[in-house]
C-alpha positions in Angstrom: 7.8 16.3 -0.6 5.8 18.3 1.9 3.6 15.5 3.1 3.7 14.0 6.6 3.6 10.3 7.4 0.3 8.9 8.5 0.1 8.7 12.3 -2.2 5.8 12.5 -0.7 2.5 11.3 -4.2 1.3 10.3 -4.8 4.1 7.9 -6.4 2.7 4.8 -4.5 3.0 1.5 -6.4 5.4 -0.7 -3.9 6.0 -3.5 -0.7 4.3 -4.8 1.9 5.8 -7.1 5.6 5.3 -7.9 6.6 6.9 -4.6 4.5 4.9 -2.2 1.1 4.3 -0.5 -1.0 7.3 0.5 -3.8 7.6 3.0 -6.0 10.4 4.2 -6.0 11.6 7.8 -7.9 14.7 9.0 -8.8 15.5 5.4 -5.1 15.6 4.3 -3.0 13.2 2.2 -0.3 11.4 4.2 2.4 8.8 3.4 2.1 5.2 4.6 5.6 3.9 5.1 8.7 4.8 3.0 8.4 1.9 0.6 5.6 1.2 -1.9 4.5 -1.7 0.2 6.0 -3.8 3.0 4.5 -7.2 2.4 8.0 -8.8 2.5 7.6 -9.2 6.3 4.6 -11.5 5.5 6.7 -13.5 3.0 5.1 -11.9 -0.2 6.5 -9.6 -2.8 5.0 -6.2 -3.7 3.0 -6.2 -6.9 5.2 -4.9 -9.8 2.4 -2.8 -11.3 1.9 0.7 -9.8 -1.9 0.3 -10.0 -2.7 -3.4 -9.8 -6.2 -4.7 -9.5 -7.2 -5.5 -5.9 -8.2 -9.1 -5.7 -8.6 -9.4 -1.9 -8.4 -7.2 1.2 -7.7 -8.3 4.8 -6.3 -6.9 8.0 -2.8 -6.7 6.4 -3.9 -4.6 3.4 -4.8 -5.1 -0.2 -3.6 -8.0 -2.3 -3.2 -8.5 -6.1 -2.4 -11.5 -8.2 0.5 -11.5 -10.7 2.2 -14.4 -12.5 0.2 -16.9 -10.5 1.3 -15.5 -7.2 -0.2 -13.3 -4.5 1.4 -9.9 -4.1 1.0 -7.0 -1.8 -0.4 -3.6 -2.9 
């Protein structure tokens, strides 16, 4: 799509769409990973909503809450 992947693994997610997570490095949009989120390695699913409300943020990223369960954004 013409966008590079973010070079820093700690780049903050600034935007989420149906393609994936996006950050900004050096003033340019960059992709964070190839999947919308990768919280499965922590034992949590990704939120099903494309733009879920952020309920909590920690060193692993942003978290939402759906159907009584935590999910990764």
